[in-house]
C-alpha positions as CSV (number, residue, x, y, z in Angstrom):
1,X,-24.9,1.9,-5.0
2,X,-27.2,4.3,-2.9
3,X,-28.8,7.0,-4.4
4,X,-26.3,9.9,-4.0
5,X,-28.5,12.5,-4.8
6,X,-30.5,13.5,-1.6
7,X,-32.4,16.6,-1.2
8,X,-31.5,17.1,2.5
9,X,-27.7,16.3,1.9
10,X,-27.6,18.7,-0.6
11,X,-28.8,21.7,1.7
12,X,-26.5,20.5,3.9
13,X,-24.1,21.5,1.4
14,X,-25.0,24.9,1.3
15,X,-24.6,28.0,3.5
16,X,-27.2,28.6,5.9
17,X,-28.2,32.0,6.8
18,X,-29.9,33.5,10.1
19,X,-28.4,32.4,13.5
20,X,-25.4,30.6,13.2
21,X,-24.0,30.8,9.5
22,X,-22.8,27.3,8.9
23,X,-21.7,25.2,5.9
24,X,-20.6,21.6,5.1
25,X,-17.5,21.2,3.4
26,X,-16.7,17.5,2.6
27,X,-13.3,15.9,2.7
28,X,-13.1,13.0,0.3
29,X,-10.2,10.5,1.0
30,X,-8.3,7.7,-0.9
31,X,-5.9,5.3,0.6
32,X,-3.8,2.6,-0.5
33,X,-4.7,3.0,-4.2
34,X,-1.5,1.1,-5.1
35,X,-2.0,1.9,-9.0
36,X,-5.5,0.4,-9.1
37,X,-6.1,2.0,-12.4
38,X,-7.4,-1.3,-14.2
39,X,-10.8,-2.6,-13.3
40,X,-10.8,-6.3,-12.2
41,X,-14.1,-7.1,-10.4
42,X,-12.6,-10.6,-9.2
43,X,-10.3,-8.4,-6.9
44,X,-12.8,-6.1,-5.9
45,X,-10.8,-3.2,-8.0
46,X,-13.4,-1.0,-9.6
47,X,-10.9,0.7,-11.5
48,X,-9.7,4.3,-12.1
49,X,-12.5,5.6,-14.1
50,X,-15.3,4.6,-11.8
51,X,-13.7,6.1,-8.8
52,X,-13.4,9.5,-10.9
53,X,-17.3,9.1,-11.8
54,X,-18.1,8.2,-8.1
55,X,-15.9,11.2,-6.9
56,X,-17.7,13.7,-9.3
57,X,-21.1,12.6,-8.3
58,X,-20.4,13.0,-4.5
59,X,-19.1,16.6,-5.5
60,X,-22.2,17.6,-7.4
61,X,-23.9,16.6,-4.0
62,X,-21.2,18.2,-2.0
63,X,-20.0,21.4,-4.0
64,X,-17.6,22.5,-1.2
65,X,-15.0,19.8,-1.1
66,X,-11.3,18.9,-0.6
67,X,-9.7,15.3,-1.8
68,X,-6.8,14.1,-0.8
69,X,-4.9,10.4,-0.6
70,X,-3.6,9.0,2.3
71,X,-0.6,7.1,0.7
72,X,0.7,4.1,-1.1
73,X,-0.7,5.7,-4.3
74,X,1.5,3.7,-6.9
75,X,3.9,1.2,-4.9
76,X,3.0,-2.3,-4.7
77,X,1.5,-2.4,-8.2
78,X,2.9,-4.5,-11.1
79,X,0.5,-2.4,-13.6
80,X,2.9,0.9,-12.3
81,X,6.1,-1.2,-12.7
82,X,5.0,-2.2,-16.2
83,X,4.0,1.3,-17.2
84,X,6.3,3.3,-15.1
85,X,7.9,5.2,-17.9
86,X,4.7,6.2,-19.0
87,X,2.6,6.4,-15.8
88,X,-1.1,7.2,-15.9
89,X,-1.0,8.3,-12.3
90,X,-0.7,12.1,-12.5
91,X,-3.7,12.0,-14.8
92,X,-5.7,9.6,-12.9
93,X,-4.9,11.9,-9.3
94,X,-5.6,15.2,-11.7
95,X,-9.0,13.6,-12.7
96,X,-9.8,12.6,-9.0
97,X,-9.2,16.2,-7.9
98,X,-6.1,15.1,-5.7
99,X,-3.3,17.2,-5.1
100,X,-2.1,16.4,-1.6
101,X,-1.2,12.9,-0.3
102,X,0.6,11.7,2.7
103,X,3.7,9.5,1.6
104,X,3.2,6.2,2.1
105,X,5.8,3.3,2.7
106,X,5.5,2.5,-0.9
107,X,6.1,6.1,-2.1
108,X,9.9,5.1,-1.8
109,X,9.8,2.2,-4.2
110,X,11.4,3.9,-7.0
111,X,14.2,5.8,-4.5
112,X,14.0,9.2,-2.9
113,X,15.0,11.0,-5.9
114,X,11.9,9.8,-7.9
115,X,9.7,10.6,-4.9
116,X,11.1,14.1,-5.0
117,X,10.1,14.7,-8.9
118,X,6.4,13.4,-8.1
119,X,5.9,11.8,-11.7
120,X,7.4,14.8,-13.5
121,X,9.1,12.2,-16.0
122,X,5.5,10.9,-17.0
123,X,4.1,11.9,-20.4
124,X,0.8,12.3,-18.6
125,X,1.4,15.1,-16.3
126,X,-1.0,17.5,-16.6
127,X,-0.4,21.0,-16.9
128,X,-0.8,23.1,-13.7
129,X,-1.2,20.2,-11.8
130,X,0.2,21.3,-8.5
131,X,0.8,17.9,-6.3
132,X,2.3,18.0,-3.0
133,X,3.2,15.5,-0.3
134,X,2.4,16.6,3.6
135,X,4.5,14.7,6.0
136,X,5.6,16.2,9.6
137,X,7.3,13.4,11.0
138,X,9.9,12.0,8.2
139,X,13.4,13.9,8.8
140,X,16.9,13.9,7.2
141,X,19.2,15.3,9.8
142,X,16.5,16.8,11.8
143,X,14.9,18.6,8.9
144,X,11.8,17.8,6.8
145,X,13.0,16.9,3.6
146,X,12.6,19.7,0.6
147,X,10.3,16.5,-1.0
148,X,7.5,17.1,1.5
149,X,5.8,20.2,3.7
150,X,4.5,19.3,6.8
151,X,0.9,20.6,6.2
152,X,-0.7,22.2,3.6
153,X,-3.9,24.8,4.0
154,X,-6.4,24.4,1.2
155,X,-9.0,27.2,0.7
156,X,-12.5,26.4,-0.4
157,X,-14.3,29.1,-1.9
158,X,-18.2,29.1,-0.6
159,X,-19.6,32.2,-2.8
160,X,-20.2,35.6,-1.6
161,X,-16.6,36.7,-0.9
162,X,-16.4,33.7,1.9
163,X,-14.0,31.0,2.1
164,X,-13.3,27.9,4.4
165,X,-10.1,26.9,5.0
166,X,-8.9,23.1,5.5
167,X,-5.6,22.5,7.1
168,X,-3.9,19.0,6.1
169,X,-1.2,17.9,8.3
170,X,0.6,14.4,7.3
171,X,2.5,11.6,9.3
172,X,3.7,8.4,8.3
173,X,4.3,5.2,10.2
174,X,7.4,4.7,12.1
175,X,7.0,1.3,10.8
176,X,8.4,2.9,7.3
177,X,12.1,1.2,7.6
178,X,10.9,-2.1,8.1
179,X,8.3,-1.8,5.0
180,X,10.5,0.0,2.4
181,X,13.9,-1.1,1.0
182,X,16.5,-0.4,3.5
183,X,19.1,1.2,1.0
184,X,15.9,3.5,-0.8
185,X,15.3,5.3,2.5
186,X,18.9,5.5,4.0
187,X,19.3,8.9,5.8
188,X,15.6,9.4,6.4
189,X,14.1,8.8,10.0
190,X,10.5,8.3,10.9
191,X,9.6,9.8,14.2
192,X,7.3,7.5,16.5
193,X,6.5,10.4,18.9
194,X,3.8,11.7,17.0
195,X,2.6,13.9,20.0
196,X,5.8,15.6,20.0
197,X,6.1,16.1,16.5
198,X,2.9,17.9,16.3
199,X,3.7,19.7,19.2
200,X,6.8,21.1,17.7
201,X,4.8,22.5,14.6
202,X,3.6,25.3,16.4
203,X,7.1,26.7,16.6
204,X,7.5,26.4,13.0
205,X,7.2,29.8,10.9
206,X,3.6,29.8,9.0
207,X,1.9,27.5,11.6
208,X,-0.5,30.4,12.6
209,X,-2.0,29.6,8.9
210,X,-2.9,26.1,10.4
211,X,-3.7,27.4,13.7
212,X,-6.3,30.0,11.9
213,X,-7.6,27.5,9.7
214,X,-11.5,26.3,10.0
215,X,-11.3,22.5,9.4
216,X,-8.3,20.3,10.8
217,X,-7.4,16.8,9.0
218,X,-4.9,14.5,10.6
219,X,-4.1,12.7,7.5
220,X,-1.9,9.7,8.4
221,X,-0.4,6.5,6.6
222,X,-0.6,4.6,9.9
223,X,-2.8,1.5,10.7
224,X,-6.2,1.9,12.0
225,X,-8.8,-1.0,11.9
226,X,-12.0,-2.4,13.8
227,X,-11.4,-4.4,17.1
228,X,-14.6,-5.4,18.4
229,X,-16.7,-2.7,16.5
230,X,-14.1,-0.1,17.7
231,X,-11.6,1.4,15.5
232,X,-8.1,1.1,17.3
233,X,-4.5,1.8,16.2
234,X,-1.6,-0.7,15.5
235,X,1.4,1.3,15.4
236,X,4.8,1.6,17.2
237,X,3.6,5.4,18.1
238,X,-0.1,4.3,18.9
239,X,0.3,5.3,22.4
240,X,1.3,8.8,21.3
241,X,-1.7,8.7,18.9
242,X,-4.1,7.7,21.7
243,X,-2.8,10.8,24.2
244,X,-3.6,13.3,21.2
245,X,-6.1,15.9,22.5
246,X,-5.5,19.1,20.4
247,X,-7.8,21.6,18.9
248,X,-6.0,21.6,15.8
249,X,-7.5,18.0,14.9
250,X,-10.8,18.1,14.0
251,X,-10.9,14.4,12.0
252,X,-8.2,11.7,11.4
253,X,-7.4,10.0,8.0
254,X,-5.9,6.3,8.4
255,X,-4.8,3.9,5.9
256,X,-2.0,1.3,5.6
257,X,-4.3,-1.7,6.8
258,X,-6.5,-1.6,3.7
259,X,-9.4,-2.2,5.8
260,X,-12.7,-0.1,5.8
261,X,-13.2,2.3,8.9
262,X,-15.6,4.8,9.8
263,X,-16.2,6.0,13.3
264,X,-14.8,7.6,16.1
265,X,-11.5,6.8,17.7
266,X,-10.9,7.4,21.7
267,X,-7.9,9.4,22.0
268,X,-7.5,12.2,24.5
269,X,-10.8,13.0,23.0
270,X,-12.9,11.0,20.5
271,X,-11.9,12.1,17.1
272,X,-14.0,11.0,13.9
273,X,-11.9,8.5,11.7
274,X,-12.2,7.2,8.2
275,X,-10.1,4.5,6.1
276,X,-11.5,4.1,2.8
277,X,-10.3,0.1,2.0
278,X,-7.8,-0.2,-0.9
279,X,-7.6,-0.1,-4.7
280,X,-10.3,2.6,-4.7
281,X,-12.9,0.3,-3.7
282,X,-14.6,3.0,-1.4
283,X,-14.0,6.7,-1.1
284,X,-13.9,8.0,2.7
285,X,-15.8,11.1,3.3
286,X,-15.8,13.8,6.3
287,X,-18.3,16.0,6.2
288,X,-17.6,18.9,8.1
289,X,-20.2,21.3,9.4
290,X,-18.7,24.8,10.0
291,X,-19.6,27.7,11.8
292,X,-18.7,30.7,9.3
293,X,-18.8,33.1,12.6
294,X,-16.5,31.7,14.8
295,X,-14.5,29.9,12.2
296,X,-14.6,26.3,14.1
297,X,-15.8,23.2,13.1
298,X,-18.9,22.1,14.9
299,X,-19.4,18.5,13.9
300,X,-17.5,16.1,11.6
301,X,-19.3,13.0,10.6
302,X,-17.3,10.2,9.1
303,X,-18.5,7.6,6.4
304,X,-17.1,5.6,3.3
305,X,-19.0,5.3,0.0
306,X,-18.9,2.2,-2.1
307,X,-17.6,2.9,-5.6
308,X,-20.0,1.7,-7.9
309,X,-18.0,-0.5,-10.9
310,X,-21.2,-0.5,-13.1
311,X,-21.9,3.3,-13.5
312,X,-22.1,4.9,-16.5
313,X,-19.1,6.9,-17.3
314,X,-19.1,10.8,-17.8
315,X,-16.8,12.4,-20.4
316,X,-14.0,12.8,-18.3
317,X,-14.0,9.4,-16.9
318,X,-14.8,8.0,-20.3
319,X,-11.7,9.6,-21.8
320,X,-9.4,8.1,-18.8
321,X,-10.8,4.4,-19.6
322,X,-9.9,4.9,-23.3
323,X,-6.4,6.0,-22.2
324,X,-6.1,3.1,-19.9
325,X,-7.7,0.6,-22.7
326,X,-4.9,1.7,-25.3
327,X,-1.9,1.5,-22.5
328,X,-3.2,-2.1,-21.7
329,X,-3.2,-3.0,-25.3
330,X,0.4,-1.8,-26.1
331,X,2.4,-2.4,-23.1
332,X,4.6,-5.2,-22.6
333,X,6.6,-6.6,-19.7
334,X,9.4,-8.6,-20.8
335,X,8.3,-9.1,-24.1
336,X,4.6,-10.4,-22.7
337,X,1.7,-8.5,-23.4
338,X,0.1,-7.6,-19.9
339,X,-3.1,-9.7,-20.9
340,X,-1.0,-12.7,-22.4
341,X,-2.5,-15.9,-20.4
342,X,0.2,-17.9,-18.7
343,X,-1.4,-20.7,-16.9
344,X,-4.9,-21.9,-15.8
345,X,-6.1,-22.7,-12.1
346,X,-8.7,-25.1,-11.7
347,X,-9.5,-23.3,-8.1
348,X,-8.8,-20.2,-6.5
349,X,-5.4,-20.3,-5.1
350,X,-5.8,-17.8,-2.0
351,X,-3.1,-15.3,-0.5
352,X,-5.2,-13.2,1.9
353,X,-3.0,-10.5,3.2
354,X,-5.1,-9.8,6.0
355,X,-4.5,-13.4,7.4
356,X,-0.7,-13.3,8.2
357,X,0.0,-16.5,10.5
358,X,-0.3,-19.4,7.3
359,X,1.4,-20.3,4.5
360,X,-0.9,-19.3,1.4
361,X,-1.4,-21.2,-1.9
362,X,0.5,-18.3,-3.6
363,X,3.2,-17.9,-1.4
364,X,4.0,-21.8,-1.9
365,X,3.9,-21.2,-5.9
366,X,6.1,-18.1,-5.5
367,X,8.6,-19.7,-3.5
368,X,8.7,-22.7,-5.6
369,X,9.5,-20.6,-8.6
370,X,12.3,-19.1,-7.0
371,X,13.9,-22.5,-6.3
372,X,13.0,-23.6,-9.9
373,X,15.2,-20.6,-11.4
374,X,18.0,-21.9,-9.2
375,X,17.6,-25.2,-10.8
376,X,17.2,-24.2,-14.2
377,X,20.3,-22.1,-14.0
378,X,22.5,-24.7,-12.3
379,X,21.2,-27.5,-14.4
380,X,23.5,-29.8,-16.4
381,X,22.5,-31.0,-19.7
382,X,18.9,-30.1,-18.9
383,X,19.2,-32.2,-16.0
384,X,18.9,-31.3,-12.2
385,X,21.3,-32.2,-9.8
386,X,19.3,-34.8,-8.0
387,X,19.6,-35.4,-4.3
388,X,20.2,-31.4,-3.8
389,X,17.9,-29.4,-1.4
390,X,16.6,-26.1,-2.9
391,X,14.6,-24.1,-0.5
392,X,12.9,-20.8,-1.8
393,X,11.7,-18.3,1.1
394,X,9.8,-15.2,0.8
395,X,8.7,-12.5,3.4
396,X,4.9,-12.3,3.7
397,X,4.8,-8.6,2.4
398,X,5.9,-9.1,-1.0
399,X,2.7,-11.3,-2.1
400,X,0.0,-8.9,-2.7
401,X,-2.9,-11.5,-4.0
402,X,-4.2,-14.5,-4.8
403,X,-5.2,-16.0,-7.8
404,X,-8.9,-16.6,-8.8
405,X,-10.1,-19.8,-11.1
406,X,-9.5,-19.8,-14.4
407,X,-7.0,-18.1,-16.8
408,X,-3.8,-16.2,-15.3
409,X,-2.5,-13.4,-17.2
410,X,1.0,-11.6,-16.9
411,X,-0.7,-8.9,-15.2
412,X,-2.3,-11.2,-12.7
413,X,0.8,-12.6,-11.9
414,X,2.5,-9.0,-11.4
415,X,-0.4,-8.1,-9.3
416,X,0.3,-11.1,-7.3
417,X,4.2,-10.2,-7.2
418,X,4.6,-6.9,-8.1
419,X,7.8,-5.9,-7.2
420,X,10.2,-7.6,-9.7
421,X,13.4,-7.7,-6.7
422,X,16.7,-9.5,-7.9
423,X,16.9,-13.0,-6.6
424,X,19.8,-14.4,-4.5
425,X,21.0,-17.8,-3.9
426,X,23.1,-18.8,-0.7
427,X,24.8,-21.8,0.4
428,X,23.0,-22.5,3.9
429,X,22.8,-25.0,6.7
430,X,20.1,-26.6,8.4
431,X,21.2,-24.7,11.5
432,X,20.7,-21.5,9.5
433,X,17.7,-22.5,8.0
434,X,16.3,-23.2,11.5
435,X,17.0,-19.6,12.9
436,X,15.4,-18.1,10.0
437,X,12.2,-20.1,10.1
438,X,12.0,-19.5,13.8
439,X,11.8,-15.6,13.2
440,X,9.8,-16.2,10.1
441,X,7.0,-18.0,12.0
442,X,7.3,-16.8,15.8
443,X,8.7,-13.4,15.7
444,X,8.1,-11.5,12.4
445,X,5.0,-9.0,13.0
446,X,4.8,-8.3,9.7
447,X,3.5,-12.1,8.7
448,X,4.6,-15.5,8.4
449,X,7.7,-16.5,6.3
450,X,6.6,-18.4,3.1
451,X,8.6,-21.4,1.9
452,X,8.2,-24.1,-0.4
453,X,8.6,-28.2,0.0
454,X,8.9,-27.6,3.8
455,X,7.3,-29.4,6.7
456,X,7.9,-27.9,10.1
457,X,6.9,-29.3,13.7
458,X,6.8,-27.4,16.8
459,X,5.8,-27.8,20.2
460,X,3.0,-26.2,22.0
461,X,5.5,-23.2,22.7
462,X,6.0,-22.7,19.0
463,X,9.7,-23.9,19.4
464,X,10.9,-25.9,16.2
465,X,11.5,-29.2,16.9
466,X,11.9,-30.7,13.5
467,X,12.4,-29.5,9.9
468,X,11.6,-31.7,6.7
469,X,12.3,-31.0,3.1
470,X,11.9,-32.5,-0.1
471,X,14.8,-32.9,-2.3
472,X,15.0,-32.7,-6.2
473,X,13.5,-36.7,-6.5
474,X,10.7,-35.6,-4.3
475,X,11.8,-37.5,-1.3
476,X,10.9,-35.9,2.2
477,X,14.1,-35.7,4.0
478,X,14.8,-34.7,7.7
479,X,16.9,-31.3,8.0
480,X,19.6,-31.5,10.9
481,X,21.8,-28.5,12.0
482,X,24.6,-29.9,9.8
483,X,22.2,-30.6,6.5
484,X,24.0,-28.5,3.4
485,X,21.3,-27.0,1.1
486,X,20.6,-23.9,-1.1
487,X,18.5,-21.0,0.0
488,X,16.8,-18.5,-2.6
489,X,15.0,-15.6,-1.9
490,X,14.7,-12.1,-3.2
491,X,17.1,-9.4,-2.1
492,X,14.7,-7.2,0.0
493,X,14.5,-9.5,2.7
494,X,18.1,-9.9,2.6
495,X,18.9,-6.0,3.3
496,X,16.2,-5.7,6.2
497,X,12.7,-6.0,4.7
498,X,9.8,-7.0,7.0
499,X,12.3,-6.7,9.9
500,X,14.6,-9.5,8.8
501,X,18.2,-9.1,10.1
502,X,20.9,-8.9,7.1
503,X,22.8,-11.5,9.4
504,X,20.4,-14.3,8.2
505,X,21.9,-13.6,4.6
506,X,25.9,-13.8,5.3
507,X,27.6,-12.3,2.3
508,X,30.2,-14.7,2.0
509,X,27.5,-17.5,1.4
510,X,26.1,-15.9,-1.4
511,X,26.5,-18.2,-4.8
512,X,27.1,-16.4,-7.9
513,X,24.3,-17.8,-10.3
514,X,22.7,-15.7,-13.2
515,X,18.9,-16.0,-12.2
516,X,16.0,-14.1,-13.3
517,X,14.3,-11.1,-11.0
518,X,11.5,-12.5,-8.6
519,X,8.5,-11.9,-11.0
520,X,10.2,-13.4,-14.4
521,X,11.2,-16.2,-12.3
522,X,7.2,-16.8,-11.5
523,X,6.4,-16.0,-14.8
524,X,8.8,-18.3,-16.2
525,X,7.8,-20.8,-13.9
526,X,4.0,-20.7,-14.7
527,X,4.7,-20.8,-18.4
528,X,5.9,-24.2,-17.7
529,X,3.7,-25.5,-15.3
530,X,0.4,-24.4,-17.6
531,X,-2.1,-25.9,-15.3
532,X,-2.6,-25.3,-11.5
């Protein structure tokens, strides 16, 4: 890791007197942490104690600072699901100094009531830790819900009675209804007219506090990434973002794409922008040079700083690591210890979430586990119904990680398939399967549908010409419009998740079979499989 304590940088952090009085205030950012508390260097997860240690080192270098998160703090994590009732997240964020966050789409994984409580039920909720969500474009019946506020202004004392005020305004992607359970965001609206939303804030009581702040940060859970070396947005409201030309924005924080980003994005004017990877692998940093006489930000320098997973831990970070170690040793999921080994992989089994146009190795395993759960639930005297065609399918977004060669533990399985959604089984026809595959392969923007035992032939334009499936004897057979089969999937996709229409999954075709939830089915499948 680069040497943090540079004399020149330290001098920049101190007030400068004579001529313009300036001070450098650092805004540190995390995004898409996904409860990346446990270190796993195979997956480039440094672990929360080392994120804390890196932030503490940066804060010594830049003593005037604010730390915030751009969302997806805990959801999408099996570790969080397994430890929900005793979540360490409040302790982790308190140790990191985070009291502000934009809500990500995973903020609603436990429902709107849990979102509003902000981990209030956790045994690890620190005293006097005041955590707030900032989001201006999430509405219920035209009003910002009580669980959020559109902005927050953080005073940063810099000595000699002076204070720099940092205003943070939040936005969440308008894609949220397609990337969260429909029933869990019911009644909420996510406005993609980001420019109009920001214009409307000027008419709200108390906005003068934002207008008069020294530093203005637009913190978003909105996708940005590098394209040909230039930062770009990818969002339904991206045109509104590109039109921004405002004096109450000095810099932008992005999230959601799980990519590293530090540079300048060309909107109505060029804005500094950062996105700090995911799982705490990097810390985003906006160094804001502020003129104390005019109360204006003169310059913002964006960068990302790698977290050193080998750093010697200080007292605070070491205490946190001890708490994590204890929780790993005492927490079980469905009777399985989190470190229990289920199977062994002879080689890496990939699932790269940035490559969304293919079926992945883990995707095929997951969907085979779904089909296997149905076969086991309907077996007679321990024997499968030979000749039946059982197809498991999954939307791309539910599978979060691949496996590395070596032992696969319960925690590894959970991090690959963290959501533990109920499985549903349907009587299906070849015609229905063709329509579903056409959407999942050719039209779903969020990633290719994942399947098992299917071979799909397409013409040059992508139209599906033929489908072949393997029956329970392992024979490959053609699937025509009238072919009868069983489809098994998780209920997230059946209620509109990832943009799939519920019409693909008619209630009248549901088979009342007692099957385990998705992650449980995967665990049981790997236990039987043993070697991959």
